[in-house]
Structure formats: structure tokens, C-alpha cells
C-alpha positions as CSV (number, residue, x, y, z in Angstrom):
1,M,-108.7,58.7,38.2
2,T,-107.2,62.2,38.9
3,S,-103.9,63.3,37.7
4,A,-102.8,63.8,41.3
5,S,-103.5,60.2,42.3
6,S,-101.9,58.8,39.1
7,A,-98.8,60.9,39.9
8,Q,-98.8,59.5,43.4
9,Q,-98.9,55.9,42.1
10,Q,-96.1,56.4,39.6
11,A,-92.7,55.7,41.1
12,P,-90.1,58.5,40.8
13,D,-87.2,57.9,38.5
14,V,-83.6,57.5,39.7
15,D,-82.5,60.9,38.5
16,E,-85.3,62.6,40.5
17,V,-84.4,60.5,43.6
18,F,-80.8,61.4,43.3
19,R,-81.5,65.1,42.7
20,I,-83.8,65.2,45.8
21,Y,-82.0,62.8,48.2
22,G,-78.4,62.5,46.8
23,A,-76.9,65.0,49.3
24,R,-78.7,63.5,52.2
25,V,-77.5,60.0,51.3
26,R,-73.9,61.3,50.8
27,Q,-74.1,63.0,54.3
28,Q,-75.3,59.8,55.9
29,A,-72.6,57.8,54.1
30,L,-70.0,60.3,55.4
31,R,-71.3,60.0,59.0
32,L,-71.1,56.2,58.7
33,T,-67.7,55.9,57.0
34,R,-66.0,59.0,58.4
35,D,-64.0,59.2,55.1
36,A,-64.9,61.3,52.1
37,D,-63.7,58.7,49.5
38,E,-65.4,55.9,51.2
39,A,-68.6,58.0,51.5
40,D,-68.5,58.6,47.7
41,D,-68.1,54.9,47.1
42,L,-70.9,54.0,49.5
43,T,-73.2,56.6,47.9
44,Q,-72.5,55.1,44.5
45,D,-73.4,51.6,45.8
46,V,-76.6,53.0,47.3
47,F,-77.8,54.5,44.1
48,L,-76.8,51.4,42.0
49,R,-79.0,49.4,44.4
50,V,-81.8,52.1,44.1
51,L,-81.5,51.8,40.3
52,R,-82.2,48.1,40.5
53,H,-84.9,48.2,43.1
54,L,-86.8,51.5,42.7
55,P,-89.5,49.9,40.5
56,R,-90.3,47.6,43.5
57,F,-90.5,50.5,46.1
58,D,-93.9,50.5,47.8
59,P,-94.8,53.8,49.4
60,S,-97.5,52.1,51.5
61,L,-94.7,50.4,53.4
62,G,-92.8,53.6,54.3
63,S,-91.3,56.8,53.0
64,L,-88.7,57.0,50.2
65,E,-86.4,58.7,52.6
66,G,-86.6,55.9,55.2
67,W,-86.1,53.3,52.4
68,L,-83.0,55.2,51.2
69,Y,-81.7,55.4,54.8
70,R,-82.1,51.6,55.2
71,I,-80.4,50.9,51.9
72,T,-77.5,53.2,52.9
73,L,-77.1,51.4,56.2
74,N,-77.3,47.9,54.6
75,C,-74.7,48.9,52.0
76,F,-72.4,50.2,54.7
77,L,-72.8,47.0,56.8
78,E,-72.2,44.8,53.8
79,R,-69.0,46.8,52.9
80,T,-67.8,46.7,56.6
81,R,-68.4,42.9,56.7
82,T,-66.6,42.4,53.4
83,H,-63.6,44.5,54.5
84,R,-63.5,42.6,57.8
85,L,-63.7,39.2,56.0
86,R,-60.9,40.2,53.6
87,R,-58.6,41.2,56.6
88,R,-59.5,37.9,58.3
89,L,-58.7,35.8,55.3
90,T,-55.5,37.8,54.7
91,D,-54.4,37.0,58.2
92,L,-55.2,33.3,57.9
93,L,-53.8,32.8,54.4
94,A,-50.7,34.9,54.9
95,G,-49.7,33.0,58.1
96,R,-48.4,35.8,60.3
97,P,-44.8,35.4,61.3
98,S,-44.1,34.5,64.9
99,P,-43.1,37.3,67.3
100,E,-39.5,35.9,67.5
101,A,-39.1,35.9,63.7
102,G,-36.1,37.6,62.3
103,P,-36.0,40.6,59.9
104,H,-36.1,38.3,56.8
105,E,-39.2,36.5,58.0
106,L,-40.9,39.7,58.9
107,V,-40.2,41.2,55.4
108,M,-41.4,38.0,53.7
109,G,-44.5,37.9,55.8
110,R,-45.4,41.5,54.8
111,M,-44.8,40.7,51.1
112,I,-47.0,37.5,51.3
113,E,-49.7,39.5,53.2
114,A,-49.7,42.1,50.4
115,D,-50.0,39.5,47.7
116,V,-52.8,37.7,49.6
117,R,-54.7,41.1,49.9
118,V,-54.3,41.7,46.2
119,A,-55.6,38.2,45.4
120,L,-58.6,38.5,47.8
121,A,-59.5,41.8,46.2
122,R,-60.1,40.0,43.0
123,L,-62.9,38.0,44.5
124,T,-66.5,39.2,44.4
125,T,-68.3,39.6,47.7
126,D,-70.2,36.4,47.1
127,Q,-67.0,34.5,46.3
128,L,-65.3,35.9,49.4
129,H,-68.2,34.9,51.7
130,T,-68.3,31.4,50.2
131,V,-64.5,30.9,50.6
132,L,-64.6,32.2,54.2
133,L,-67.5,29.9,55.2
134,H,-66.2,26.8,53.5
135,D,-62.4,27.1,53.6
136,V,-61.9,29.0,56.8
137,E,-64.9,28.1,58.9
138,G,-65.0,24.5,57.7
139,L,-68.7,24.4,56.8
140,T,-69.9,21.8,54.3
141,Y,-71.3,22.8,50.9
142,A,-74.9,22.3,52.2
143,E,-74.2,24.4,55.3
144,V,-72.7,27.2,53.2
145,A,-75.7,27.0,50.9
146,V,-78.2,27.4,53.8
147,R,-76.2,30.3,55.2
148,L,-76.0,32.2,51.9
149,G,-79.4,31.2,50.6
150,V,-78.1,29.5,47.5
151,A,-78.1,26.0,46.0
152,P,-75.2,23.7,47.0
153,G,-74.2,23.6,43.3
154,T,-73.8,27.4,43.4
155,V,-71.4,27.0,46.4
156,G,-69.4,24.5,44.4
157,S,-69.1,26.7,41.3
158,R,-68.2,29.7,43.4
159,L,-65.5,27.8,45.2
160,C,-64.1,26.5,42.0
161,R,-64.0,30.0,40.4
162,S,-62.6,31.5,43.6
163,H,-59.9,29.0,44.0
164,A,-58.9,29.5,40.4
165,I,-58.7,33.3,40.9
166,L,-56.6,32.9,44.1
167,R,-54.4,30.2,42.5
168,A,-53.7,32.5,39.5
169,A,-53.0,35.5,41.7
170,L,-50.7,33.6,44.0
171,V,-48.9,31.3,41.5
172,H,-45.6,33.2,42.0
173,R,-45.8,32.2,45.7
174,A,-46.0,28.4,45.0
175,P,-43.1,26.3,46.1
176,R,-40.8,25.6,43.2
177,A,-40.0,22.1,42.1
178,S,-36.5,21.0,43.0
179,G,-35.8,19.9,39.4
180,H,-34.9,16.3,40.4
181,A,-36.9,13.5,38.7
182,A,-38.4,11.0,41.2
């Protein structure tokens, strides 16, 4: 075996990939997000994924540049979906005040919305998707499991942890007991 063919078979390391393609990935991220800070975050997500999956890269299936492009696009789409889901859940959980609400209701609605946003930000992407599909869309554990490609038991444990996180983050919003014994 020649040294050229063994070098071809050896996968590049992440540092080398970043050195060669980092600026191109950042530029693509900037075109997708149209925001420098978001592009930096997206670029970081891409290279974290590259770090995990580079050993499995198969050059016979396509170029490294094409693979990086696809990872960047997938990370962007995942981030976009997650942001959209968080907004949707915030709207649903916050219960937007009616158009005829007075100033007090409008202020309270904004405060509750901010609290819900903070609570949802504590969930992982997997937890957020699970909560949305089960609690908002009304899917059963089995249906959520099929959609997410996990076991029904995983759905249950994710919901349990997610609800505990949301409950802890929103405990100050819970109705207070009247103090009267029943």
C-alpha cells in the first residue's frame, strides 16, 4: 500500500477540517441566519456534530465539503424548528390575553409569557419536542415514540423530567391556597 492511498483512507482530524472549512461553514451559517451571533452559534453546533461524526464520514458517498454543507443546513433547520416550537409552546402555555383586555391583564400576560419562555429554555430539544407532541398535539406515548424514533418508555421519562423542570420554573405562578381548611 502506498503512502498516498493510506493518507486518502485516513480521515482528516477535526482541527484540520475546521482550519480548511471553518470560514466557509461560518459564511454559510451567516447566509442562513442573517445574524452574526446566530451564525457563530450555528457554526459551533456544526463542528460539535462534526467532532462526533467525523470518524464515520465516508468519502465514497460524497465530498467533505458537501457533507459539511448538509450538516450546516440540518443544524440550521433543527435550530429553526426548535425556536418555532418554543414560540408556539410559549403562546399556548402563556394564554395570550384577549384583545379587549385592560392594561393590567396585558402586563400580566407579558410577564407570564416571559416566565414561560424562560421555563421552556431550560428544556433540551428532545424534551421540547416530546412535550409539544404529547401535551400540545395530544399524541399518545406510542405515537410520540414513533414520531421521534424512541421507545415509549423514553417518552414517559422525558415527559416526567420536562414537567418537573417546567413545574420548578413556574412554581411562583401557581395559584396560592386560600389558607382555609376544608
